[in-house]
N, C-alpha and C positions, 0 to 999 in steps of 0.2 A: 528462259534460254535466250541469251543475247545473240543477235545476228547482225552482221555487217553486210550492207548492200551497196554496191559500187556501180555508178553509171559513168562510164568513161566515154565522153563524146569527143568531137573534133577539137574543141577549144576549152572545155571545162571538165573537171573531175568533180562529181557530186557523190556524196555518201550519206547514208542513213544508218543509225544504230537503233535497232528495235528490240523490244522484249515483250513477247506475247502480243505481237502486232502493234504495240504502242511505240511511237517514235520517241526515243530518249534524247537523240542528238542528230543534227543534220548539218551539212556544210557543203559549200560549193566554191571551187577555186579555179581560176584560169591556170591551165597547165603549160602554156607557152610551148606547145609541141614536145614537152617532156613530161608526160604523166607519170612515168616511173619514178623520176626524181621527186616529184611532188608527193607521190605515195610513200617514198622512202622516208620523208619527213613526218608522215602520219602513222606509220606502222607501229612505232613504239607506243603511241597513244592508244591505238586499237588493242595492242597486246595487254596493256594495263587494264582494259575493260573486260578481260576474260571472255572474248568472243568465242562462240561455239560453232559458228558456220558463216561462210561467206557466199554471197550470190553476186555474180558479175554480169553486167551488160556492157560490152565494149564494141565500138565501131572501128577500132584501130587495126593495124596490120599485124601479122604474126610476130614480127620482130619486137614491136612494142609490147604486145601481149605476153610474149615469153619473158620479157624483163619484169613485167608486172607480176606474173605468176611466181617468178623466182623470189621476188621480195615478199610475197604472201606466204612463202614457205615458213617464214619466221613465226607465223601464227599457229602452225601445227594443227589446223582444223580442216574439215572437208570444204571444198570449194565447188560451187555449182556454176557452170558456165552456160549461160543462156544462148541457144542457137535457134535460128528460125527453122521451123518445121513445116513441111507441106501440109500436115494436119496435126493439130494438137489441142487437147481439151475441147474438141468440137469445132475449133476455128480452122477454116480452110484458107490457106494462103492464096492470094490472087495473082501472084507472080508466076510466070511460066517456069522460071528458075528461082526457087525460094532463096537460094544463097545470095541473090542479088538484092534482096530486100533488107534494108537496114534493121538491125536487131532492135533499135530504139523504137522505130515505127511499129514493128510487129508486136512488141510487148505492150505498147500503148493500146493497140487494137485489142489484144488479148485481154487487157484489163477491163474493157467495157462491153465487148461484143458477146453478150450472154443471153439476150432475149431474141429468140428466133423470129419474132414478129416485128422487130424494130430495125429501122435503118439508122446507121450511125455515120457521122462525119467527124473525124478526129483530126484536130489541127494542132500541131506543135509549133509554137512561136519561139524557135530557138535560133541557132546560127543560120539555118535555112528555115523557111516556112514550109512545112510539109502538111499535105492534106491527104488523108486516107479515108476511103469509103468502105462501108461494110453493110451488106444486106443480111440481117441476122448474124449468123456466125460464118458468113462467107465474105472474105475480104475481096474487094473488087479492084484493088489497085489504088492509085492516087496520083498526086501532083507534087512537084518540088519546085519551089521558087526561092530566089534570093530574098533574105529578110530585109527589113527596113534599112538597116545599117549597111549591109552589103551593097544594096542598090545605090545608096548615097555615096559610098566609097568609090564604087565603080564610076559614077558620074563625075566625081572629083578628079579621078585619075585620068579620065578619057575626054575631059572637056577643057581645052586650053583657055586661059584667061578668066576662068570663073572660080572664085574662091567661095567655098560653101562650108562655113563653120558649123559645129554641132548646134542643133536646136531641137526643141521638143516636137515629136510627132503627135500633135494634139488637135488639129483643126482640119476641116475639109473645104473651107471657103477658098475662092480663087486668091492666090498669093498676090500681094501688092508690092512685093520685092522678090528678088531671086531666091533668097534663103527660104521664105515661106512657100514660094511656088514649087521649089524642089521637095520640101518636106510634106506639104499638103498633097502634092501630086503622087508621091511614092505611096503614101498611106491610102489615098483614094484608089490607086491601081490595085493594091493587094485586097482591099475591101471589095472592090468590084469583082475581082476574080472569085472570092469566096461567095459572094452573092450569086454569081452566075452558076457556080457549082451547086449551091443549095436550091436554086431555081430549077435546075435540071434533075436534081436528086434530093427531094425533100427528106430531111433526116434530123435526128437529134444531134445538135451541134455541141461538141465537147472540145474545150480549149485547154491547152497546157503550155507551160513555158513562161519565161519572164514577161513577155508582152501580152499575155492572155487578157489581163484586165483592160488594156487599151483596145484590143479588138472586140472584147465583149461589150464595151460601152457603145461601140459603133455598130454592133450587130444585134442590138436588143430585140429586134423584131423576130429573131430566130430563137429566142429564149435559150441563150447559151448557158452551158454549165462549165464552170472553171474547176479543173482538177489539177492542183499544183504538184501533186506527187503521183501522177498517173503512171510513169514508168516504174516507180517503186511497186505500185499495186500489181502491175503486170509481171514484174520479176518475182514477187511473192507468190502470185498465182501459179507461175511456171514452176517454182520450186515445190510448192505444195502438192502438185500433181505427181511428183516423182515417187511418192509413197503409194500411189494407186497402181493396181495391176494393169497390165497391157499398155503401159506407157513405154513407147519405144523410141529409138533414135535420139536419145538425149545424152549429151556429153556431160559426165560428172567426173571430176577428178578429186582424189584425196591427196592433199599436199602434206607430206610428212617431213 
């Protein structure tokens, strides 16, 4: 049974096509603030694949989500819309108001927090760098920081007379020119934050997102695990639980 999984973030639309948990196809595209238009160009491709079910994680507002769901009507299949739950599959949300926690962060924690004796530190290296902590299956909350590129862009926009072209974030030595000083300093700042978090809360470090390998090579002392498809695993786990009894407060819609 082929299934389509959509991860609609602030800047990218990612998708996976799976068949019996095997990934047949995956893609990621910048949606330039118009994810529905991007999806419109993909839906005919999805229809040709004879998709049987769709699972969605979306951080967008109701207006954008409504446009996306309208486009997905063309597939004529059930659609599972992941929503943060106060408690689900044993995972307890750490936010006082669960609706304020990003669905992407919650699904990533849901994917890994299964051992009641293990501490977890889940870091997503995306548009923002998010850090979520879990003690067993109890989510403790987390931290959100601008990622490498947002910090650089902010510095460019707010510092007169300094031109900072793109360069690689690859070293931690003191910069011997402004470009290196900026790039090395930003990377050092984020790594120092992560090290402080892990010093205070020793945990299994799990990294996901495009810059996960860069952070992993600089955090080797914490034995990081890179999970490139962590959100997909969380979304699949969320959907799989729907068939189990006593699963409540889950939004499922059948688009006909």
